[in-house]
SEDREN-706989 format. One line per field, with one value per residue (C-alpha): residue number from 1; y negated, x negated, z; chain; residue in three letters. Coordinates in nm, 4 decimals. Example, Ala and Ser with C-alpha at 12.3 -4.5 7.8 and 13.67 -1.06 7.14 Angstrom:
fipa = (1, 2)
v = (0.4500, 0.1060)
u = (-1.2300, -1.3670)
w = (0.7800, 0.7140)
zaza = (A, A)
vexmar = (ALA, SER)
***
This chain:
fipa = (1, 2, 3, 4, 5, 6, 7, 8, 9, 10, 11, 12, 13, 14, 15, 16, 17, 18, 19, 20, 21, 22, 23, 24, 25, 26, 27, 28, 29, 30, 31, 32, 33, 34, 35, 36, 37, 38, 39, 40, 41, 42, 43, 44, 45, 46, 47, 48, 49, 50, 51, 52, 53, 54, 55, 56, 57, 58, 59, 60, 61, 62, 63, 64, 65, 66, 67, 68, 69, 70, 71, 72, 73, 74, 75, 76, 77, 78, 79, 80, 81, 82, 83, 84, 85, 86, 87, 88, 89, 90, 91, 92, 93, 94, 95, 96, 97, 98, 99, 100, 101, 102, 103, 104, 105, 106, 107, 108, 109, 110, 111, 112, 113, 114, 115, 116, 117, 118, 119, 120, 121, 122, 123, 124, 125, 126, 127, 128, 129, 130, 131, 132, 133, 134, 135, 136, 137, 138, 139, 140, 141, 142, 143, 144, 145, 146, 147, 148, 149, 150, 151, 152, 153, 154, 155, 156, 157, 158, 159, 160, 161, 162, 163, 164, 165, 166, 167, 168, 169, 170, 171, 172, 173, 174, 175, 176, 177, 178, 179, 180, 181, 182, 183, 184, 185, 186, 187, 188, 189, 190, 191, 192, 193, 194, 195, 196, 197, 198, 199, 200, 201, 202, 203, 204, 205, 206, 207, 208, 209, 210, 211, 212, 213, 214, 215, 216, 217, 218, 219, 220, 221, 222, 223, 224, 225, 226, 227, 228, 229, 230, 231, 232, 233, 234, 235, 236, 237, 238, 239, 240, 241, 242, 243, 244, 245, 246, 247, 248, 249, 250, 251, 252, 253, 254, 255, 256, 257, 258, 259, 260, 261, 262, 263, 264, 265, 266, 267, 268, 269, 270, 271, 272, 273, 274, 275, 276, 277, 278, 279, 280, 281, 282, 283, 284, 285, 286, 287, 288, 289, 290, 291, 292, 293, 294, 295, 296, 297, 298, 299, 300, 301, 302, 303, 304, 305, 306, 307, 308, 309, 310, 311)
v = (0.0000, -0.3433, -0.7055, -0.8284, -1.0810, -1.3891, -1.6968, -1.9559, -2.2195, -2.5606, -2.7961, -3.0637, -2.8231, -2.7287, -3.0960, -3.1812, -2.8827, -2.9758, -3.3358, -3.2222, -2.9870, -3.2486, -3.4981, -3.2437, -3.1823, -3.5555, -3.5678, -3.2595, -3.3929, -3.7175, -3.9266, -3.7508, -3.5902, -3.8499, -3.8419, -3.9071, -4.2118, -4.1208, -4.0653, -3.6913, -3.5491, -3.4192, -3.1117, -2.8993, -2.9258, -2.9650, -2.6330, -2.4574, -2.1753, -1.8371, -1.5973, -1.5788, -1.3395, -1.2083, -0.9570, -0.9535, -0.7884, -1.0729, -1.3593, -1.5643, -1.5450, -1.7079, -1.5331, -1.4790, -1.3539, -1.2371, -0.8780, -0.8158, -0.4584, -0.5611, -0.9354, -0.8687, -0.8226, -1.0396, -0.9476, -1.1231, -1.0819, -1.2144, -1.4633, -1.3870, -1.0812, -0.8890, -0.5440, -0.5105, -0.4648, -0.6059, -0.6494, -0.5994, -0.8002, -0.8590, -1.1925, -1.1399, -1.1299, -0.7550, -0.5580, -0.2865, -0.1588, -0.1830, -0.0971, -0.0633, -0.1291, 0.1567, 0.0582, -0.3097, -0.5519, -0.8668, -1.1066, -1.4147, -1.3419, -1.6740, -1.6212, -1.3728, -1.3801, -1.1487, -1.1094, -0.9006, -0.7146, -0.4297, -0.2387, -0.4306, -0.2604, -0.3175, -0.6090, -0.6348, -0.7743, -0.9863, -1.0427, -1.3241, -1.2950, -1.6487, -1.8295, -1.9766, -2.2554, -2.3290, -2.2650, -2.0029, -1.6768, -1.5294, -1.3926, -1.3624, -1.0984, -1.0570, -0.7219, -0.6136, -0.3282, -0.2194, -0.3269, -0.0191, 0.0633, -0.0759, 0.0453, 0.3413, 0.1454, 0.2407, 0.1537, 0.3135, 0.1575, 0.2620, 0.3108, 0.3890, 0.3626, 0.1955, 0.3887, 0.2267, -0.0870, -0.2891, -0.5284, -0.8427, -0.9819, -1.3308, -1.6441, -2.0036, -2.1358, -2.4345, -2.2784, -2.1704, -2.3296, -2.2860, -2.2065, -2.1011, -2.0868, -1.8130, -1.8517, -1.5679, -1.7017, -1.4520, -1.5838, -1.5497, -1.3168, -1.5585, -1.6097, -1.9616, -2.0725, -2.4119, -2.5184, -2.6785, -2.9321, -3.1708, -3.5185, -3.4112, -3.0333, -2.8212, -2.5820, -2.2733, -2.0015, -1.6286, -1.5386, -1.2161, -0.9416, -0.9992, -0.7973, -0.5014, -0.3336, -0.6326, -0.9859, -1.2242, -1.6041, -1.8574, -2.1435, -2.5009, -2.6380, -2.9740, -3.1696, -3.2350, -3.5555, -3.3786, -3.2525, -2.9767, -2.7638, -2.4519, -2.2646, -2.2320, -2.0152, -1.9844, -1.8905, -1.5552, -1.7137, -1.9095, -2.2430, -2.3953, -2.4433, -2.5260, -2.6394, -2.7656, -2.9019, -2.9458, -3.2523, -3.2333, -2.9959, -3.0765, -2.9437, -2.9214, -2.7987, -2.7204, -2.8829, -2.6572, -2.4417, -2.6298, -2.4451, -2.4237, -2.6098, -2.9020, -2.8971, -2.9450, -3.2512, -3.4292, -3.6207, -3.3828, -3.4485, -3.4508, -3.2350, -3.2808, -3.0753, -2.9345, -2.9838, -2.6613, -2.5900, -2.4827, -2.4072, -2.1969, -1.9902, -2.0689, -1.8371, -1.8757, -1.6703, -1.4094, -1.5367, -1.8954, -2.0402, -2.1802, -2.0944, -1.9953, -2.1264, -1.9549, -2.0802, -1.9292, -1.8922, -2.1592, -2.0276, -2.0091, -1.6968, -1.6400, -1.7995, -1.9293, -1.8400, -2.1493, -2.1425, -2.4377, -2.4104, -2.5622, -2.8345)
u = (0.0000, -0.1310, -0.0283, 0.1449, -0.0801, 0.0798, -0.0256, -0.1664, 0.0819, 0.0227, -0.1714, 0.0976, 0.3598, 0.1320, 0.0838, 0.4551, 0.5516, 0.2813, 0.3969, 0.7530, 0.6304, 0.3966, 0.6847, 0.8881, 0.5962, 0.5645, 0.9278, 0.8920, 0.5783, 0.7545, 0.4720, 0.2009, 0.0492, -0.1363, -0.3486, -0.7090, -0.8272, -1.1947, -1.3753, -1.4308, -1.7818, -1.9382, -2.0826, -1.8154, -1.6211, -1.2445, -1.0629, -0.9992, -0.7441, -0.9128, -0.6178, -0.2405, -0.1184, 0.2244, 0.2676, 0.6223, 0.5181, 0.2732, 0.5209, 0.4038, 0.0261, -0.1077, -0.4421, -0.7382, -1.0977, -1.3665, -1.4757, -1.8200, -1.8534, -1.7671, -1.7528, -1.5540, -1.2455, -1.0326, -0.8104, -0.4768, -0.1658, 0.1872, 0.3307, 0.5938, 0.8124, 0.6249, 0.4778, 0.1512, -0.0329, -0.3531, -0.3439, -0.6588, -0.6864, -0.9670, -1.0780, -0.8579, -0.5501, -0.4915, -0.3798, -0.6263, -0.4906, -0.2569, -0.3874, -0.1458, -0.2678, -0.1579, 0.0611, 0.0494, 0.3392, 0.3685, 0.5683, 0.4045, 0.0678, -0.0874, -0.4544, -0.7328, -1.0984, -1.3880, -1.6937, -1.8859, -1.7453, -1.8356, -2.0467, -2.3558, -2.3624, -1.9965, -1.7896, -1.4355, -1.1123, -0.9121, -0.5384, -0.4044, -0.0464, -0.0592, 0.2361, 0.4795, 0.6823, 0.8826, 0.5932, 0.7979, 0.6057, 0.4881, 0.1697, -0.0002, -0.2142, -0.5134, -0.5676, -0.9274, -1.0146, -1.3394, -1.3411, -1.3055, -1.5889, -1.4752, -1.7692, -1.5641, -1.2521, -1.1691, -0.8955, -0.6198, -0.4190, -0.5526, -0.3058, -0.4398, -0.3531, -0.6255, -0.6429, -0.9150, -0.7207, -0.7944, -0.5301, -0.6445, -0.3482, -0.3941, -0.2353, -0.3544, -0.4809, -0.2433, 0.0734, 0.2171, 0.1005, 0.1679, -0.1431, -0.2391, -0.6203, -0.8516, -1.2307, -1.4760, -1.8208, -2.0774, -2.3521, -2.1760, -1.8862, -1.6549, -1.3115, -1.1714, -0.8131, -0.7097, -0.3539, -0.1235, 0.1327, -0.0246, -0.1199, -0.4740, -0.4881, -0.6651, -0.9601, -0.9552, -1.2149, -1.1724, -1.5220, -1.6885, -1.6320, -1.2596, -1.0259, -0.8430, -0.7108, -0.5632, -0.4468, -0.7180, -0.7129, -0.7930, -0.9868, -0.9500, -1.2717, -1.1843, -0.9296, -0.9805, -0.8542, -0.6280, -0.2718, -0.0804, -0.3932, -0.3078, -0.6303, -0.9999, -1.3065, -1.6748, -1.9445, -2.1232, -2.4350, -2.2293, -2.3695, -2.0738, -1.7081, -1.3956, -1.0637, -0.7636, -0.4143, -0.1569, -0.3328, -0.7023, -0.9994, -1.2718, -1.6279, -1.8985, -2.2598, -2.4675, -2.7917, -3.0650, -2.9443, -2.6151, -2.3192, -1.9873, -1.8220, -2.0650, -2.0414, -1.6656, -1.6928, -1.8733, -1.7194, -1.6685, -1.6951, -1.3713, -1.3724, -1.1772, -0.8571, -0.6386, -0.2833, -0.0924, 0.2644, 0.2292, -0.1438, -0.2092, -0.5196, -0.8879, -1.1896, -1.5610, -1.7119, -1.9394, -2.2402, -2.1822, -2.1539, -1.8091, -1.4700, -1.1158, -0.7707, -0.4343, -0.0846, 0.2504, 0.4775, 0.7239, 0.9877, 0.7375, 0.7084, 0.3516, 0.0687, -0.2610, -0.6015, -0.8248, -1.2036, -1.4132, -1.7707, -2.0668, -2.2436)
w = (0.0000, -0.0925, -0.0578, -0.3722, -0.5370, -0.6849, -0.8736, -0.6397, -0.5356, -0.6994, -0.4749, -0.4930, -0.3564, -0.0670, 0.0062, -0.0082, 0.2087, 0.4558, 0.4767, 0.5531, 0.8251, 0.9723, 0.9886, 1.1851, 1.4179, 1.4801, 1.5849, 1.8058, 1.9697, 2.0616, 1.9117, 2.1162, 1.8061, 1.6025, 1.2884, 1.3911, 1.1938, 1.2398, 0.9092, 0.8572, 0.8753, 0.5551, 0.7265, 0.5571, 0.2350, 0.2426, 0.2368, -0.0923, -0.1425, -0.1851, -0.1535, -0.1396, 0.1288, 0.0379, 0.3171, 0.4508, 0.7779, 0.8497, 0.8484, 1.1476, 1.1403, 1.4538, 1.5054, 1.2712, 1.3062, 1.0644, 1.1212, 1.2674, 1.1395, 0.7823, 0.7045, 0.3877, 0.6071, 0.8305, 1.1228, 1.1791, 1.3930, 1.4213, 1.6661, 1.9302, 1.9236, 1.6569, 1.6855, 1.8814, 1.5519, 1.4073, 1.0309, 0.8253, 0.5024, 0.2575, 0.1149, -0.1915, 0.0270, -0.0039, 0.2974, 0.4002, 0.7288, 1.0271, 1.3702, 1.6601, 2.0142, 2.2374, 2.5340, 2.4323, 2.3940, 2.1869, 2.4005, 2.2468, 2.0866, 1.9919, 1.9090, 1.8440, 1.9374, 1.8646, 2.0838, 2.3291, 2.6260, 2.8624, 2.6070, 2.4968, 2.1572, 2.0716, 1.9495, 2.0811, 1.9443, 2.1886, 2.1322, 2.3480, 2.4726, 2.6104, 2.4535, 2.7059, 2.5460, 2.8606, 3.1037, 3.2904, 3.2587, 3.5871, 3.4275, 3.0894, 2.9209, 2.6932, 2.5224, 2.4588, 2.2254, 2.0531, 1.6900, 1.4680, 1.2316, 0.8977, 0.6916, 0.5630, 0.4656, 0.1061, -0.1426, 0.0643, 0.3423, 0.6821, 0.9675, 1.3101, 1.6766, 1.8816, 2.2069, 2.4196, 2.5063, 2.8191, 2.9490, 3.1275, 3.3239, 3.4641, 3.6047, 3.5931, 3.9227, 3.9010, 3.7602, 3.4231, 3.0980, 2.7271, 2.5226, 2.1705, 2.1825, 2.3083, 2.2848, 2.3530, 2.4428, 2.3044, 2.5315, 2.8674, 2.7716, 2.9489, 2.7952, 2.7620, 2.7070, 2.5730, 2.6500, 2.3946, 2.5064, 2.7545, 2.6388, 2.7356, 2.6993, 2.9612, 2.9329, 3.1592, 3.2209, 3.2797, 3.3975, 3.2889, 3.3894, 3.3541, 3.5769, 3.4217, 3.7376, 3.9217, 3.8501, 3.7352, 3.7708, 3.4983, 3.6571, 3.5335, 3.3838, 3.2283, 3.0298, 2.6589, 2.4907, 2.2377, 2.2181, 2.0368, 2.0014, 1.7998, 1.7142, 1.7945, 1.7427, 1.8397, 1.5897, 1.6106, 1.7640, 2.0195, 1.9033, 1.7178, 1.8118, 1.6122, 1.7618, 1.5651, 1.5966, 1.3199, 1.1785, 1.2604, 1.2915, 1.5464, 1.5505, 1.8181, 1.7949, 2.1027, 2.2039, 2.3433, 2.6360, 2.6573, 2.8068, 2.6288, 2.9130, 2.8856, 2.5068, 2.4999, 2.7236, 2.4386, 2.1499, 1.8559, 1.4850, 1.2899, 0.9762, 0.6551, 0.6745, 0.3981, 0.5302, 0.5963, 0.7056, 1.0695, 1.0630, 1.3723, 1.2877, 1.2324, 1.2152, 1.1627, 0.8844, 1.0379, 0.8391, 0.9564, 0.6049, 0.6721, 0.8183, 0.7245, 0.8134, 0.7777, 0.8506, 0.9326, 0.6304, 0.7462, 0.5010, 0.2131, -0.0034, 0.1045, 0.3003, 0.1697, 0.3087, 0.2913, 0.3027, 0.4231, 0.2995, 0.4770, 0.2767)
zaza = (A, A, A, A, A, A, A, A, A, A, A, A, A, A, A, A, A, A, A, A, A, A, A, A, A, A, A, A, A, A, A, A, A, A, A, A, A, A, A, A, A, A, A, A, A, A, A, A, A, A, A, A, A, A, A, A, A, A, A, A, A, A, A, A, A, A, A, A, A, A, A, A, A, A, A, A, A, A, A, A, A, A, A, A, A, A, A, A, A, A, A, A, A, A, A, A, A, A, A, A, A, A, A, A, A, A, A, A, A, A, A, A, A, A, A, A, A, A, A, A, A, A, A, A, A, A, A, A, A, A, A, A, A, A, A, A, A, A, A, A, A, A, A, A, A, A, A, A, A, A, A, A, A, A, A, A, A, A, A, A, A, A, A, A, A, A, A, A, A, A, A, A, A, A, A, A, A, A, A, A, A, A, A, A, A, A, A, A, A, A, A, A, A, A, A, A, A, A, A, A, A, A, A, A, A, A, A, A, A, A, A, A, A, A, A, A, A, A, A, A, A, A, A, A, A, A, A, A, A, A, A, A, A, A, A, A, A, A, A, A, A, A, A, A, A, A, A, A, A, A, A, A, A, A, A, A, A, A, A, A, A, A, A, A, A, A, A, A, A, A, A, A, A, A, A, A, A, A, A, A, A, A, A, A, A, A, A, A, A, A, A, A, A, A, A, A, A, A, A, A, A, A, A, A, A, A, A, A, A, A, A)
vexmar = (MET, TYR, CYS, LYS, LYS, THR, THR, GLN, VAL, PRO, ALA, TYR, LEU, VAL, PHE, ILE, THR, SER, LEU, ILE, PHE, ILE, ALA, CYS, GLN, HIS, GLN, ALA, ALA, SER, THR, LYS, LEU, GLN, GLN, ASP, SER, THR, ALA, PRO, SER, LYS, LEU, PHE, GLN, VAL, GLY, THR, PRO, VAL, ALA, ASN, ILE, ASN, LEU, SER, ALA, LEU, ASP, GLU, ALA, SER, GLY, LEU, VAL, ASN, SER, ARG, SER, ASN, PRO, ASN, TYR, LEU, TRP, ALA, HIS, ASN, ASP, SER, GLY, GLY, GLU, PRO, VAL, LEU, PHE, LEU, ILE, ASP, ARG, LYS, GLY, ASP, GLU, LYS, GLY, ARG, PHE, ARG, LEU, LYS, ASP, ALA, GLU, ASN, ILE, ASP, TRP, GLU, ASP, MET, ALA, ILE, GLY, LEU, GLY, PRO, ASN, ASN, ASP, GLN, HIS, TYR, LEU, TYR, ALA, ALA, ASP, ILE, GLY, ASP, ASN, GLN, ALA, ARG, ARG, SER, SER, LEU, SER, ILE, TYR, ARG, VAL, PRO, GLU, PRO, ASP, LEU, SER, ALA, ILE, ASP, GLN, GLY, LEU, GLU, GLN, GLU, ASP, LEU, MET, SER, VAL, ASP, LYS, ILE, ASP, PHE, VAL, TYR, GLU, ASP, GLY, PRO, ARG, ASP, ALA, GLU, VAL, LEU, LEU, ALA, ASP, PRO, LEU, THR, ARG, ASN, LEU, TYR, ILE, VAL, THR, LYS, ARG, GLU, GLU, HIS, VAL, ARG, LEU, TYR, ARG, LEU, ALA, TYR, PRO, GLN, GLU, THR, THR, ARG, MET, ASP, THR, ALA, VAL, TRP, VAL, SER, ASP, LEU, PRO, PHE, THR, TYR, ILE, THR, ALA, GLY, ASP, ILE, SER, LEU, ASP, GLY, GLU, GLU, VAL, LEU, ILE, LYS, ASN, TYR, LEU, ASN, ILE, TYR, TYR, TRP, LYS, LYS, ALA, THR, ASN, GLU, SER, LEU, GLU, ASP, LEU, LEU, LYS, LYS, GLN, PRO, LYS, LYS, LEU, ALA, TYR, GLN, PRO, GLU, PRO, GLN, GLY, GLU, ALA, ILE, ALA, TRP, LYS, THR, ASP, GLY, THR, GLY, PHE, TYR, THR, LEU, SER, GLU, LYS, ALA, ASP, ALA, GLU, TYR, THR, ILE, LEU, PHE, GLU, TYR, LYS, ARG, ASN)
***
């Protein structure tokens, strides 16, 4: 089984659809979400469409990471209420596999991360069940599972249950929050969560080793001067960070021996952004030559995978 490939949507239609969605987001955000007037950095090119993803089962993509075992593939998952499944797609937009997390539940999965964990020689996929629009959930969860070896993926559709799933249940130290960003620091193995709806969103830390047998606590680290943050990722070497909202992408690069927590207290660079309808996923390329973004369908026939190349 493969994704049906279609002709790429005209750029002007993407732009018009995006403007309509952005206008709705402005209304929903009650003027808190603003276009950043800062001139964009020229570190990266503006995004270009590289694939149309016409996969009916992946209709609310809210998490995206580039595979470590085979950088030709990307992992994605659906937003709230979907199956606890990770979708594997290639850079042409074709579906290559569906991997179900055993004993997992998708209440409101909002982001993915990829990074190290308990085994030094293994990369892990992290699925973040951290959405909480009304800030009412008594606890939240992050699922951690070793990334399958993708070197043997062939032309057929792979379907597999992932058995070795750890569940990290946690609460925030200061009460419920809505969040859509999970960051896995490859240098410390700490997990970081960025909240969504505050006028100045909050950064929380789940220190390594995270608890899997009892409730863990996410500790507040700092506030960040942004709102409606929807996606983020850390590069493979841990030196560069991307965070985005519906209108802007922000970029940080570490100085020597700088911690992630200190880094995010600094002023970022704004990057050029190709508008998307409900863009809620961003992922570094494994080789560091750029990054991808992916949006929810927002009533479109298919979604577009954008690539931002490093200049």
